[in-house]
Steps between C-alpha positions, in 0.01 A plus 500: 500500500546438130800680354466584132786744448622515144198320350265642237169642634294210362726252681464706817124478463500127426719425801282721720190308385657164583629639827154626593334169408759317709441743787129415488557128568543532879149646520363178341697259718252516790233322291721294271278193555194690385689635200610149398145364538367789292749411225382137505142623464617706204653195330186290557284783366703527181506123452122500518486802270719332239293183534183682388599533130626141506162380632327707234717335231408153622128587500512636142713208376254257655208656316702523179614137495203315646220398265141565609443130562797479736432834680390452862384753755732376777836591348407860400356557845821380665709715270282804561511434875881484486501825299283673762704364791821630342343846466382482861841379620680785323269752670523327839881491507516860376282623784679280754831650387357851553370414847827340612726769352301799632660478846847474345446812290343723763734387778800586280347841434439551872852391596662730245285796603591443865869465419499819294327692778745359756792602276362852461485531877863383522627750245670807638354846552696640206318266259158601632585870484607468137224270374172614342219338693245507219735346244626225730144420607395444139819304420452271799135445419587394146803301615328284760206444266746386231596197711142377493479572128817308414397200709158513341640513146757228567250261658196575285645606163864409428524154658161384363610600149833318541334182633232498231752565223715214624208256506375607156853479356539145628165395348563668165851358459384152599188478284563719195760608251759736649397768251186564707695549822757711313236727349304530823790569733696701245212744491502502882870587505445775242211635706707504821806661336283772343320560830818520706682732258213746467428489874862576583478799267181613676647468851669838473156659465383324816805616697429859404134459597593355840749777571253773406217330687711495819607860444142618451387312808784653700405853388134444591590339833740778600247768402227341712735448795596868473143614431523798735824623343347475153205710618715753686684589180205454262695249294215267402559576132872436537435159656240413235745611229779282643266204530350544152844543339603164642177336386549653153833321471340183639224531237762522220666173604165332572381572144825361357457193719144444378592547133790258524272249675259515206791423268598206720145363514462518120833323445403225745163455329663477159744229617218299658280525189779392264602207721140374527465515121829316449427215747142451384611486133756232590238305693240527223754374246581200720131417539454522122798265452353253747788547745275645772141452609238769548551456876868586458408818317260596780759418768771707330254787469404465869867496603556817300209671675621385842853619431423833338229611743750523791771601252285797408542619859874427507585846369287661771647269762855570386438874504344482844788290632750751364303785655473307827875434494562872447272578794654225713846639428404815692424292809812284489720804434348647813574179690858518369538849647722469804412702811752775562487434875537134594570307817853363519524118486587485871260775613389452859203640690538846647530477877370819656609525862515874558412647160793735441553640149842601372615654172876466441653720227213438260518613136199448277366599160193400299694569179876496477516854366315651798606410851235545771684421827860587579682329790194495728566369851270509800342274760151469647557343846248246632177662616608845382333738260718653229363751252630584154417842357605701197376658183336295224747289306747477788475117506285458811249246367782301342614407852176311571521317167852384581400381848210306351743376229304615201847582366855399591768754584798546270742552789485459877225305671167528681478289815224405745633373833837457331360288215552624146155515339650341185588188697153427645182381328279775364190342654641513854628854439161624380324334793713695748433843347182705486486789255248781460590635154462856377280390209241261641340271243204287607343191347168538323331311781328566831643716776514191722711315243739793466553541875519125568760471222764593758443163669236289321475249785411773755163484673229755426552656844868558423411659166250730668754595769758585235248724323417669831868569570537647150203734565298359209245280682243779541527584130447135402200451727330812362511363144175341370676169431744531790787254479359359175553830316699441180776761468525498119796458266818592693276642776367785285175521698693609811679826566877508538470528878254210522729280292797586721304411813409164345871446429586590860236259632645231276851558635371501860325167442819344361677557835854511357818543701618782270278786384566735208278802442562659161312833512228307685301812595559714193136479385340564840353819634662657807240370749513140370877518467536577870268212590688263269831627632402395850394160364829455318690588814302238693550238227873575473566434870763226531530488121780627280354782295626685195294804404543668164332836522450829326322678786763556765234552768426125487854396593602743774482214755733271300807365681705608201426697184700448181502783248560389140602713206581363154544145626723583796439537872606856563376543858393277786382553856189565709253772414650737757856427393426557133321829571801627688780361279347400168455715194287296254265372772466842658420655161232237430351543847477875470346476153235253616424705810455806280265307267297377799472855637382627161233228484377589849484867400296410192257296710452787747444742212237268346308479828 
């Protein structure tokens, strides 16, 4: 990490740019041989390119100096052949450089994209809950593409200009008065300084455009993801207004960016025109004084054209590199983001012998000002089923997140078979636990993919058996496309109950030693819930099971029921014990029984 505390913002930015360029080097190291060969091709190409005006000078001088009686056809043909071969060589080495460097560029882009995706998967749940998917998607797209752009500009624009300038400078200083080199390269320096200063001034416009572009994309993305919610509340105009307001601001900065670019282009053109006039006047004067030949005049003119044609693109290249660096900065800042939850240096694999879970005096809060759990202690013995019930906001679902180590506790510890979950590798911990979450989110892929996701190496027969146990096989087989049915973004084409059954099938297929059901049947109808309940009971045999439930009827068979209220366990015992001695549990039970009776009465009245 680069520390820039106490430095001016422009120094911060400069150091970040150099840091990002340095961070890009490891992605090139894999094909360093190819990169070196491509640079050699670049040098040979520019040598041939610089040789073209020199060959042209020799041809013109030959015709100028030779009398008609001495003029032969052989020498001009040889000179013209050399001229053509130099042109061909410049083109050949240019294309060879492109062919050789293509794998370097695209492999670096691939490696960075893969690393960014891997890093995103390593980042903690808190980061993913707080991020804006649409904005980060656009930022990452621009950021990974910027690597290819910078490599492309460096290899095909900046380095060629540097090599060609060096060769031309050597020729001019060796063959002509230093005033020519001074005038030519002085104008180049003036051009570059003007370009860099104006481009730096324009960069602020680009930053605003990028920020607003990401914000607009995030608004559109969120609105489409929450399409049903937008429709429920009739807020299409609100979403369009939010989106258009952002684009209006983007339009303002885009216009300023375009206007300033026109100013830059005019200034660059003026510098080029004045420098061409100056150098050609000097050359014409030298020819008139007999100090130079006509061929020299032509060669100087050709050098000017060769230098200023790529120089005309230098402003664009510099702007694009600055933009690419700004985009790349988003990616490397992301890579600098440290995961909140990390394996300890000496983390060992979780060894699950019996599968017991134990909370010891656990305190936890998502934000320091609001504590969620207060001194929570309980144990789920091996092979037992423990249920956690309570009103919304009591902290029930937080328990599963702590077991899975999405977060770390502030006090106390969570142990599995006596091993603190903070001391074992996250991969081994996650392998041992199967979770059916309350909010099931599916991949926008086939039903088969989503069920098999629980254990990708499972055979088709095992996948089908898991679906049968989750009571979803008949539903799948009735669909026109069967297992190949695509479920849509986040599973929107399925009902809540269908998504939960897919999640249950996925957990069954994983075959974990520890099972956690977080409101696993909350979206199911009564008939399906009873069928699933029997399945869960069969699956949970000989497995340690933690059930987080709202419907008390689903946990009456639990070995122990924990009642939570405002982050504390206020009651614990079996269903019968809590009905006879508990107060909170008994009140919840009676309320739910009353609600069930009212629903039955309504059904009878409707029939």
